C-alpha positions in Angstrom: 76.1 52.9 0.5 75.7 56.1 2.5 74.1 54.2 5.3 77.0 51.7 5.4 79.6 54.5 5.4 77.8 56.1 8.4 77.8 52.8 10.2 81.5 52.3 9.6 82.2 55.8 10.8 80.2 55.3 14.1 81.9 52.0 14.6 85.3 53.5 14.3 84.3 56.3 16.7 83.0 53.8 19.2 86.2 51.8 18.9 88.3 54.9 19.5 86.2 55.9 22.5 86.5 52.4 24.0 90.2 52.3 23.6 90.5 56.0 24.9 88.4 55.2 28.0 90.6 52.2 28.9 93.7 54.4 28.5 92.1 57.2 30.6 91.2 54.7 33.3 94.7 53.3 33.3 96.2 56.8 33.5 93.8 57.8 36.3 94.6 54.7 38.3 98.3 55.3 37.9 98.0 59.0 39.0 95.9 58.1 42.0 98.4 55.4 42.9 101.3 57.8 42.6 99.5 60.4 44.7 98.5 57.9 47.4 102.0 56.5 47.5 103.5 59.9 48.0 101.0 60.8 50.6 101.7 57.6 52.6 105.4 58.2 52.3 105.1 61.8 53.5 102.9 60.8 56.3 105.3 58.0 57.4 108.2 60.5 57.3 106.2 63.1 59.3 105.2 60.4 61.9 108.8 59.2 62.1 110.0 62.8 62.6 107.3 63.4 65.3 108.3 60.2 67.1 112.0 61.3 67.0 111.1 64.7 68.4 109.0 63.2 71.2 111.8 60.8 72.1 114.3 63.7 72.0 112.0 65.8 74.3 111.5 62.9 76.6 115.3 62.3 76.8 115.9 66.0 77.4 113.2 66.1 80.1 114.7 63.0 81.8 118.2 64.4 81.7 117.0 67.8 83.0 115.0 66.1 85.8 118.0 64.0 86.8 120.3 67.0 86.8 117.8 69.1 88.9 117.4 66.2 91.3 121.1 65.8 91.8 121.4 69.6 92.2 118.7 69.6 94.8 120.4 66.7 96.6 123.7 68.5 96.6 122.1 71.8 97.8 120.2 69.9 100.5 123.4 68.2 101.7 125.3 71.5 101.7 122.5 73.3 103.6 122.4 70.5 106.1 126.2 70.7 106.7 126.0 74.5 106.9 123.1 74.3 109.4 124.8 71.8 111.6 128.1 73.7 111.6 126.4 77.1 112.5 124.0 75.7 115.1 126.8 74.1 117.0 128.3 77.4 117.7 125.2 78.2 119.8 124.9 74.8 121.5 128.5 74.4 122.6 129.3 76.5 125.6 132.2 78.8 124.9 132.7 77.2 121.5 132.7 80.4 119.5 133.3 84.0 120.1 130.5 86.6 120.1 131.5 87.8 116.7 131.4 84.3 115.2 127.9 83.7 116.7 126.6 86.9 115.3 128.0 85.9 111.9 126.4 82.4 112.2 123.1 84.0 113.2 123.3 86.1 110.0 124.0 83.1 107.9 121.2 81.1 109.5 118.7 83.9 109.0 119.6 84.6 105.4 119.5 80.9 104.4 116.8 79.4 106.6 114.4 82.2 107.7 111.4 80.7 105.8 111.5 77.4 107.5 112.9 77.9 111.0 111.7 80.0 113.9 114.9 81.8 114.7 113.4 84.2 117.3 114.8 82.2 120.3 118.3 82.5 118.9 117.9 86.3 118.3 116.6 86.8 121.9 119.3 84.7 123.4 122.1 86.4 121.5 120.7 89.8 122.2 120.8 89.1 126.0 124.4 87.9 125.7 125.4 91.0 123.8 123.8 93.2 126.4 125.6 91.4 129.2 129.0 91.7 127.6 131.5 94.5 128.1 132.9 94.1 124.6 133.8 97.4 123.0 131.9 96.3 119.9 128.8 95.7 121.9 126.7 98.3 120.1 128.0 97.2 116.7 126.8 93.6 117.4 123.4 94.8 118.5 123.0 96.8 115.3 124.0 93.8 113.2 121.4 91.7 114.9 118.7 94.3 114.4 119.7 94.9 110.8 119.5 91.2 109.8 116.2 90.9 111.5 114.8 94.0 109.7 116.1 92.8 106.3 114.5 89.3 106.9 111.1 90.8 107.7 111.4 93.1 104.7 112.2 90.1 102.4 109.2 88.1 103.7 106.9 91.1 103.5 107.8 91.5 99.8 106.6 88.0 99.2 103.5 88.3 101.3 102.4 91.6 99.8 102.2 90.1 96.4 99.8 87.4 97.6 97.8 89.4 100.2 97.3 92.9 101.4 98.6 95.2 104.1 98.3 98.6 105.8 100.7 100.7 107.8 100.3 102.6 111.1 102.4 105.0 113.1 102.4 104.8 116.9 103.1 107.9 118.9 105.2 106.5 121.8 105.1 109.8 123.8 101.3 109.8 123.6 101.3 106.1 124.6 103.2 106.8 127.8 100.5 109.3 128.8 97.5 107.1 127.9 96.5 104.4 130.4 95.2 101.3 128.6 97.0 102.1 125.4 96.2 103.8 122.1 93.6 102.5 119.6 94.9 102.8 116.0 92.7 103.5 113.1 90.8 100.5 111.9 92.1 98.8 108.8 90.1 96.9 106.1 91.7 94.2 103.9 90.3 91.9 101.3 92.2 88.8 100.4 90.9 86.1 98.1 87.5 87.6 98.2 87.3 87.6 102.0 86.9 91.0 103.6 88.1 91.5 107.2 88.2 94.4 109.7 91.3 94.9 111.8 91.5 96.9 115.1 94.8 97.3 116.9 95.4 98.7 120.4 99.0 99.3 121.3 99.1 98.8 125.1 102.8 99.2 126.1 106.2 99.9 124.6 109.5 98.6 125.7 112.0 101.0 124.2 115.1 99.3 125.5 114.3 95.9 123.9 112.3 97.6 121.0 109.0 95.8 121.6 105.3 96.7 121.5 102.5 95.0 123.3 99.5 94.8 120.9 95.9 93.7 121.2 94.5 92.7 117.8 90.8 92.1 117.0 89.8 90.7 113.6 86.1 90.8 112.5 85.0 88.9 109.4 81.4 89.3 108.0 80.1 85.8 107.1 76.8 86.7 105.4 74.4 89.5 104.6 72.5 89.1 107.9 75.2 90.9 109.8 76.8 87.7 111.4 80.5 88.2 112.2 83.3 85.9 113.0 85.7 87.4 115.5 89.3 86.5 116.3 91.4 88.3 119.0 95.0 88.0 120.2 97.3 89.8 122.6 101.1 89.6 122.0 104.4 91.4 122.1 105.9 92.2 118.7 109.6 92.9 118.1 112.1 93.0 115.3 112.5 89.3 115.8 108.9 88.3 114.9 108.9 87.4 111.3 105.6 87.3 109.5 105.9 84.0 107.8 106.6 82.3 111.1 104.9 84.5 113.8 101.4 85.0 112.5 97.8 84.5 113.6 95.7 81.8 112.0 92.4 83.0 110.5 89.5 81.2 108.9 89.6 80.1 105.2 93.2 79.1 105.5 94.5 82.7 105.9 97.0 84.3 108.2 97.7 87.8 109.5 100.8 89.2 111.1 102.0 92.4 112.7 105.5 93.5 111.8 107.6 96.1 113.6 109.4 98.1 110.9 111.0 100.8 113.1 111.1 102.0 116.6 112.6 105.4 117.1 112.8 107.7 120.1 109.2 109.0 119.9 107.4 106.8 117.4 107.1 103.3 116.0 106.2 102.1 112.5 104.2 98.9 112.2 102.5 97.0 109.4 99.7 94.5 109.4 99.5 92.0 106.6 97.0 89.4 105.7 97.9 86.6 103.3 97.0 83.0 102.2 98.1 80.2 104.5 100.1 78.7 101.7 102.6 81.5 102.1 103.3 80.7 105.7 106.5 79.0 106.7 107.2 75.4 105.6 106.5 74.2 109.1 102.9 75.5 109.0 100.4 72.9 107.9 96.7 73.6 107.2 94.1 71.8 109.2 92.1 69.1 107.4 89.0 71.1 107.9 90.6 74.1 106.1 91.7 71.9 103.2 88.1 70.5 102.8 86.7 74.1 103.0 89.1 75.3 100.3 88.2 72.4 98.0 84.5 73.1 98.5 85.0 76.8 97.7 86.9 76.0 94.5 84.2 73.5 93.4 81.5 76.2 94.0 83.4 78.7 91.9 84.0 76.4 89.0 80.4 75.1 89.0 78.9 78.6 88.7 77.4 79.4 85.3 79.3 81.9 83.3 
């Protein structure tokens, strides 16, 4: 009897375990199904929200691009009309008064100094002002020199941030006494890893027209053996020579320019700046050889082990 009772007990326990296991399996499947369903729903909601954000961003970018494009077109049309209107005052003989032409030169310089070589207009207008007997003659000259100086200053602020510069003072009284000119202290500038030596000799000074005749020699060490690349130039520099336009082309797509900052009774203040060719005026285009050399140099720098 005892053995039969034990068997019945174990049979009941086995039955309970079997029924409990099935229930547990069913509950587990239901819970997993619920969790999976929620996860898929949340993922679908997140993907839908992400797509909506991407579409909204694309729409915003497209609208912004269209607005900027229309704005640039409107500005270009306005600048074109402005340029044509101002330049006609110089091309039509007797078409505008001296005061109007000075004003138009100021507007041209302030709006187009980075893309146009305005030196011929400055020189032409300066000659006309000097020939006139207008009582405002000196005021016109000062306005012309002022806008030229401000233009050079604005361009130099941009070029200094990308390159390097040094200043020199020229003793004009000493220059008058020295045949052959005065050699200024040599300057050394390093731009984009290229070190160059600059030697300037001021040969003459035209105080009436505020100009200096300069001979410039640029030496660039090319390797450790002492080999040097040399560039030389001789030119007149005035307030109307703007560095982004009037500059000397150097190797490795770089430029250098001499700027006349001031010319007083007994001295002149000049600056030499070296800067990347990409900061030259819009009309300046690099040679294909320079483009290839720049690409090769960038590849060498990126392929070096760190």
